[in-house]
C-alpha positions as CSV (number, residue, x, y, z in Angstrom):
1,X,15.4,2.7,10.6
2,X,12.1,4.5,11.7
3,X,14.0,7.8,12.1
4,X,15.5,7.6,8.6
5,X,19.1,7.2,9.5
6,X,19.4,4.4,6.9
7,X,18.1,6.6,4.0
8,X,20.6,7.0,1.3
9,X,22.5,3.8,2.0
10,X,20.2,1.0,0.8
11,X,22.1,-1.3,3.1
12,X,20.1,-2.0,6.3
13,X,23.3,-2.7,8.2
14,X,25.0,0.6,7.3
15,X,24.2,3.9,8.9
16,X,24.1,7.3,7.4
17,X,27.0,8.4,9.5
18,X,27.3,12.1,8.5
19,X,23.7,13.0,9.3
20,X,23.6,10.9,12.5
21,X,26.9,12.4,13.8
22,X,25.8,15.9,13.0
23,X,22.4,15.7,14.8
24,X,24.0,13.9,17.7
25,X,26.6,16.7,18.1
26,X,23.9,19.3,17.8
27,X,21.9,17.9,20.6
28,X,24.7,17.6,23.2
29,X,27.1,20.3,21.9
30,X,30.7,19.5,20.8
31,X,32.1,21.1,23.9
32,X,30.3,18.7,26.3
33,X,31.2,15.7,24.1
34,X,34.8,16.7,24.0
35,X,35.0,16.9,27.8
36,X,33.8,13.3,28.2
37,X,36.1,12.0,25.4
38,X,33.4,11.5,22.8
39,X,35.0,12.2,19.4
40,X,32.6,13.4,16.8
41,X,35.2,14.6,14.2
42,X,34.4,13.8,10.6
43,X,37.0,11.0,10.5
44,X,35.7,9.3,13.6
45,X,33.9,6.0,13.3
46,X,32.8,5.3,16.8
47,X,29.1,6.0,16.1
48,X,29.2,3.3,13.4
49,X,31.1,0.9,15.7
50,X,28.7,1.3,18.6
51,X,25.7,0.2,16.4
52,X,27.6,-2.8,15.0
53,X,26.7,-6.1,16.6
54,X,30.0,-7.8,15.6
55,X,32.2,-4.9,16.8
56,X,35.3,-5.8,18.8
57,X,35.4,-2.3,20.4
58,X,33.9,-1.8,23.8
59,X,32.4,1.6,24.8
60,X,31.7,3.1,28.2
61,X,28.0,2.7,29.3
62,X,27.6,6.5,29.3
63,X,28.1,6.5,25.4
64,X,25.3,3.9,25.1
65,X,23.0,6.0,27.4
66,X,23.7,9.1,25.3
67,X,22.8,7.3,22.1
68,X,19.6,5.9,23.7
69,X,18.5,9.3,25.0
70,X,19.2,10.9,21.6
71,X,17.1,8.3,19.7
72,X,14.2,8.6,22.2
73,X,14.2,12.4,21.9
74,X,14.1,12.1,18.1
75,X,11.2,9.6,18.3
76,X,9.3,11.9,20.6
77,X,9.7,14.9,18.4
78,X,8.8,12.8,15.3
79,X,5.5,11.6,16.9
80,X,4.6,15.1,17.7
81,X,4.9,16.0,14.1
82,X,2.5,13.1,13.2
83,X,4.6,12.0,10.2
84,X,5.8,8.7,11.7
85,X,6.4,5.9,9.3
86,X,3.7,3.3,9.8
87,X,5.7,0.1,10.3
88,X,2.5,-2.1,10.9
89,X,1.6,-1.9,7.2
90,X,-2.1,-1.0,8.1
91,X,-2.8,1.8,5.6
92,X,-6.2,3.4,4.6
93,X,-7.1,4.1,1.0
94,X,-7.1,7.9,0.3
95,X,-9.5,7.6,-2.6
96,X,-12.3,9.9,-1.5
97,X,-14.7,8.7,-4.2
98,X,-14.5,4.9,-3.4
99,X,-17.1,3.4,-1.1
100,X,-14.7,1.7,1.3
101,X,-15.7,0.3,4.7
102,X,-14.3,2.1,7.8
103,X,-12.1,-1.0,8.6
104,X,-10.8,-1.4,5.0
105,X,-7.0,-1.4,4.6
106,X,-4.8,-1.5,1.5
107,X,-4.0,-5.2,0.9
108,X,-0.6,-4.6,-0.7
109,X,1.9,-1.8,0.0
110,X,5.4,-2.1,-1.6
111,X,8.7,-0.6,-0.5
112,X,10.5,1.3,-3.3
113,X,13.7,3.2,-3.6
114,X,14.4,6.4,-5.6
115,X,17.7,8.3,-5.5
116,X,18.6,6.7,-2.2
117,X,15.3,7.5,-0.5
118,X,12.6,5.0,0.5
119,X,9.0,5.5,-0.4
120,X,5.9,3.3,-0.6
121,X,3.8,2.3,-3.7
122,X,0.2,1.1,-3.5
123,X,-2.5,0.1,-5.8
124,X,-6.0,-0.3,-4.3
125,X,-8.6,-2.8,-5.7
126,X,-10.7,0.3,-6.4
127,X,-8.2,1.2,-9.2
128,X,-6.4,4.1,-7.4
129,X,-2.6,3.8,-7.6
130,X,-0.3,6.2,-5.8
131,X,3.0,6.7,-4.0
132,X,3.7,8.2,-0.6
133,X,6.4,8.4,2.1
134,X,4.4,8.8,5.3
135,X,1.0,9.3,6.9
136,X,-0.8,12.6,7.0
137,X,-0.7,15.0,9.9
138,X,-4.4,14.4,10.8
139,X,-4.4,10.6,10.5
140,X,-1.1,8.7,10.7
141,X,-2.5,5.7,8.7
142,X,-3.9,7.8,5.9
143,X,-1.2,8.2,3.3
144,X,0.0,11.7,2.2
145,X,0.1,11.2,-1.5
146,X,3.2,12.3,-3.4
147,X,2.3,11.0,-6.9
148,X,-0.8,9.4,-8.5
149,X,-0.1,6.9,-11.4
150,X,-3.6,5.4,-11.7
151,X,-6.9,7.1,-11.1
152,X,-9.3,4.2,-11.6
153,X,-13.1,4.1,-12.4
154,X,-14.2,6.0,-9.3
155,X,-12.6,9.2,-10.5
156,X,-13.9,8.6,-14.0
157,X,-17.5,8.2,-12.7
158,X,-17.2,11.3,-10.6
159,X,-15.8,13.4,-13.4
160,X,-18.6,12.3,-15.8
161,X,-21.2,12.9,-13.1
162,X,-20.0,16.5,-12.6
163,X,-20.2,17.0,-16.3
164,X,-23.5,15.3,-17.1
165,X,-25.5,16.0,-13.9
166,X,-24.2,19.4,-12.8
167,X,-23.1,20.7,-16.2
168,X,-19.6,21.7,-15.1
169,X,-16.9,22.5,-17.6
170,X,-13.5,20.6,-17.5
171,X,-11.9,23.6,-15.9
172,X,-14.6,23.7,-13.1
173,X,-14.3,19.9,-12.7
174,X,-10.5,20.3,-12.3
175,X,-11.0,22.8,-9.4
176,X,-13.8,20.7,-7.8
177,X,-11.9,17.4,-7.9
178,X,-8.5,19.1,-7.2
179,X,-6.8,17.4,-10.2
180,X,-5.0,19.0,-13.1
181,X,-6.9,19.9,-16.3
182,X,-5.1,17.3,-18.5
183,X,-6.2,14.5,-16.1
184,X,-9.8,15.7,-16.2
185,X,-9.8,15.6,-20.0
186,X,-8.4,12.1,-19.9
187,X,-11.0,11.0,-17.3
188,X,-13.9,12.4,-19.4
189,X,-12.6,10.6,-22.5
190,X,-12.0,7.4,-20.4
191,X,-8.4,7.3,-21.6
192,X,-5.7,5.4,-19.6
193,X,-2.1,6.5,-19.1
194,X,0.7,4.0,-19.7
195,X,0.5,2.7,-16.2
196,X,-3.2,2.0,-16.3
197,X,-4.9,-1.0,-17.8
198,X,-8.6,-1.7,-18.4
199,X,-10.5,-4.4,-16.4
200,X,-11.0,-6.2,-19.7
201,X,-7.2,-6.4,-20.3
202,X,-6.5,-7.6,-16.7
203,X,-9.3,-10.2,-16.9
204,X,-7.7,-11.5,-20.2
205,X,-4.3,-11.7,-18.5
206,X,-5.9,-13.7,-15.7
207,X,-7.5,-16.3,-18.1
208,X,-4.3,-16.7,-20.1
209,X,-2.1,-17.1,-17.0
210,X,-4.4,-19.7,-15.5
211,X,-4.0,-21.8,-18.6
212,X,-0.3,-21.2,-19.5
213,X,1.3,-20.0,-16.2
214,X,3.4,-17.7,-18.4
215,X,6.2,-15.9,-16.5
216,X,5.6,-12.7,-18.5
217,X,1.9,-12.7,-17.6
218,X,2.8,-13.5,-14.0
219,X,5.0,-10.4,-13.8
220,X,2.2,-8.2,-15.3
221,X,-0.3,-9.5,-12.8
222,X,2.2,-9.1,-10.0
223,X,2.5,-5.4,-10.8
224,X,-1.1,-4.6,-11.7
225,X,-3.3,-7.3,-9.9
226,X,-1.2,-8.6,-7.0
227,X,-4.2,-9.1,-4.7
228,X,-5.9,-11.5,-7.1
229,X,-2.6,-13.3,-7.9
230,X,-1.9,-13.9,-4.2
231,X,-5.4,-15.4,-3.8
232,X,-4.8,-18.1,-6.4
233,X,-4.1,-21.6,-5.0
234,X,-0.8,-23.1,-5.8
235,X,-0.8,-26.1,-8.2
236,X,-0.1,-29.5,-6.5
237,X,1.9,-32.2,-8.2
238,X,0.0,-35.4,-9.1
239,X,-0.5,-37.5,-6.0
240,X,0.3,-34.7,-3.6
241,X,-2.0,-33.7,-0.8
242,X,-1.1,-30.0,-0.8
243,X,-0.5,-27.8,2.3
244,X,-3.2,-26.9,4.9
245,X,-5.1,-23.7,4.0
246,X,-4.7,-20.7,6.2
247,X,-8.3,-19.6,6.1
248,X,-7.7,-16.4,8.1
249,X,-5.1,-15.2,5.6
250,X,-7.3,-16.2,2.7
251,X,-10.2,-14.3,4.3
252,X,-8.1,-11.1,4.4
253,X,-6.8,-11.6,0.8
254,X,-10.3,-12.4,-0.7
255,X,-12.1,-9.5,1.1
256,X,-10.8,-6.6,-1.0
257,X,-11.3,-8.6,-4.2
258,X,-15.0,-9.2,-3.3
259,X,-15.5,-5.6,-2.3
260,X,-14.1,-4.5,-5.7
261,X,-16.2,-7.1,-7.6
262,X,-19.4,-6.1,-5.7
263,X,-18.8,-2.4,-6.4
264,X,-18.5,-3.2,-10.2
265,X,-21.6,-5.4,-10.2
266,X,-23.6,-2.7,-8.3
267,X,-22.5,-0.2,-11.0
268,X,-23.7,-2.5,-13.7
269,X,-26.9,-3.6,-12.0
270,X,-27.9,-0.9,-9.5
271,X,-31.4,-2.2,-8.8
272,X,-30.7,-5.9,-8.5
273,X,-29.2,-8.3,-5.9
274,X,-26.6,-10.6,-7.5
275,X,-25.8,-14.3,-7.4
276,X,-22.8,-16.2,-6.2
277,X,-22.0,-17.1,-9.7
278,X,-21.9,-13.5,-10.8
279,X,-19.5,-12.6,-7.9
280,X,-17.3,-15.6,-8.7
281,X,-17.0,-14.6,-12.3
282,X,-16.3,-11.0,-11.5
283,X,-13.8,-11.6,-8.7
284,X,-12.1,-14.7,-10.2
285,X,-12.6,-16.7,-6.9
286,X,-13.8,-20.3,-7.5
287,X,-16.2,-22.2,-5.3
288,X,-17.1,-19.1,-3.4
289,X,-20.3,-20.5,-1.8
290,X,-18.4,-23.5,-0.4
291,X,-15.5,-21.4,0.9
292,X,-17.7,-18.6,2.4
293,X,-18.6,-20.6,5.5
294,X,-14.9,-20.5,6.6
295,X,-14.4,-16.8,5.6
296,X,-16.2,-14.5,8.1
297,X,-15.2,-11.2,6.5
298,X,-16.2,-12.4,3.1
299,X,-19.5,-13.8,4.3
300,X,-20.4,-10.5,5.8
301,X,-19.7,-8.8,2.5
302,X,-21.7,-11.4,0.5
303,X,-24.7,-11.4,2.9
304,X,-25.4,-7.7,1.9
305,X,-25.6,-8.3,-1.8
306,X,-26.4,-12.0,-2.6
307,X,-30.0,-12.7,-3.4
308,X,-31.2,-15.4,-1.0
309,X,-31.7,-18.9,-2.5
310,X,-30.0,-18.0,-5.8
311,X,-26.9,-19.8,-7.2
312,X,-27.0,-18.6,-10.8
């Protein structure tokens, strides 16, 4: 799976036989394999059978050893290229204009398929949405972007700063920010593409969904505001006690929401420290002051911005 021999099949139990057989034969040479009775002809199915747990065929231990050495050799060469798929799911945000902490990681990264190939789709709380297939050569957990579908407010602020403070033209801003001219024009006009939604629209969806629990709104939030949706407590039937809260998981879920809310509040009120109530309203997390004592990551974020002794 890590080497990509399942690409093009969509079935995790079915190998991409043609590619695997070709590279296996290339490593050992057809002449050597023919001498030891290893048939790598196009109509042979032994490579598929040797990976099948329920296979009734039995193979000589040498065949297993050859497969193992082949896979280890491929893994070693893949690591040297620094394009290994990050299976742990710990990815950085590549938005160079967002003020993320060094330990910040993308809360949600989704697997997608396109024309038989796997890729990843992510939308950071800072508003940056993009797709990628693997990490960059310099940093394996920093995604190498293939397509951007949402730029977010950080890019808008930077484009307007370059225009207002430095007097750059749209063409010069395009070169400085390394984005195309059409995107720069849209950022300066604060226009969204069809995949982007304003914070006001998303906040309206949140309020309506909390009241109606509409399935349509749920799907919209799942696509555009998954982190906030995952942080919402499940409703308990009348008389039920509810499940025990996993505070460590809630801490990791709430943290990116708080960072994003704090960043927006700082942009609105740059010279003021804010209150718990303001952060609660901005992030959509209720009873934040009560919960904070059990959420160490969130407490650390709040301690830097909350005005001491203030509730409202």
